[in-house]
Wavefront OBJ file of the C-alpha trace (Angstrom):
o trace
v -10.400 2.318 -7.117
v -11.072 5.790 -8.328
v -13.984 6.380 -10.680
v -11.461 7.124 -13.443
v -9.718 3.768 -12.871
v -13.070 1.966 -12.865
v -14.114 3.636 -16.120
v -10.791 2.795 -17.794
v -11.016 -0.867 -16.765
v -14.683 -1.067 -17.825
v -13.678 0.185 -21.274
v -10.871 -2.376 -21.581
v -12.667 -5.411 -20.158
v -16.251 -4.517 -21.134
v -18.745 -7.162 -19.982
v -16.361 -9.801 -18.637
v -17.426 -11.459 -15.416
v -13.842 -11.926 -14.229
v -10.328 -10.840 -15.132
v -6.939 -12.204 -14.122
v -4.804 -9.881 -12.031
v -1.243 -10.022 -10.802
v 0.437 -8.072 -8.063
v 3.800 -7.694 -6.403
v 4.862 -6.472 -2.994
v 7.438 -3.662 -2.967
v 10.323 -5.938 -1.952
v 13.662 -4.929 -0.450
v 14.535 -1.322 -1.326
v 11.410 -1.211 -3.576
v 13.101 -3.445 -6.170
v 9.737 -4.819 -7.365
v 8.196 -1.350 -7.629
v 10.969 -0.312 -10.016
v 10.343 -3.446 -12.112
v 6.565 -2.806 -12.052
v 7.102 0.751 -13.259
v 8.793 -0.627 -16.413
v 5.758 -2.790 -17.298
v 3.393 -1.271 -19.859
v 0.051 -2.351 -21.342
v 0.761 -4.544 -24.358
v 3.823 -6.168 -22.755
v 4.000 -9.926 -22.406
v 4.429 -11.111 -18.818
v 6.186 -14.414 -18.190
v 5.639 -16.237 -14.913
v 8.382 -18.554 -13.720
v 9.106 -20.832 -10.813
v 12.208 -22.873 -10.119
v 13.787 -21.796 -13.404
v 10.827 -22.761 -15.621
v 8.228 -20.557 -17.291
v 4.782 -21.902 -16.435
v 2.484 -19.180 -17.796
v 2.358 -16.073 -19.936
v -0.090 -13.220 -20.298
v -0.545 -9.965 -22.148
v -0.711 -6.910 -19.894
v -4.002 -5.131 -20.647
v -3.902 -2.460 -17.940
v -1.909 -1.315 -14.967
v -3.225 0.478 -11.883
v -2.226 1.221 -8.312
v -4.970 0.999 -5.718
v -4.046 0.124 -2.158
v -7.684 -0.542 -1.267
v -8.106 -2.967 -4.192
v -4.788 -4.634 -3.435
v -5.717 -5.147 0.187
v -9.146 -6.527 -0.715
v -7.570 -9.045 -3.127
v -4.492 -10.115 -1.155
v -4.610 -8.485 2.286
v -1.148 -7.603 3.665
v 1.956 -9.713 4.160
v 3.812 -10.148 7.460
v 5.709 -6.893 6.837
v 2.431 -4.991 6.444
v 2.919 -4.565 2.693
v 0.220 -4.919 0.096
v 0.642 -5.505 -3.618
v 0.876 -3.389 -6.730
v -1.639 -4.645 -9.310
v -0.966 -5.366 -12.961
l 1 2 3 4 5 6 7 8 9 10 11 12 13 14 15 16 17 18 19 20 21 22 23 24 25 26 27 28 29 30 31 32 33 34 35 36 37 38 39 40 41 42 43 44 45 46 47 48 49 50 51 52 53 54 55 56 57 58 59 60 61 62 63 64 65 66 67 68 69 70 71 72 73 74 75 76 77 78 79 80 81 82 83 84 85
């Protein structure tokens, strides 16, 4: 992450030992990137599987860092890494 991204996250999360993160791969024709671009801090994220919502969270920050993404999730079989929320 850049020093600016680190400073912004330090301000938001202060002295927490850990934070929850979520990421998406770009998907076909970048469909997930377009969805990610519509997410803003303060939004509520709903996580679903098989037609059921199993978790929710409030988006506190949003960054793009390929190095961070790769260190958290590596790359998929297509060589893609994630976008972090």
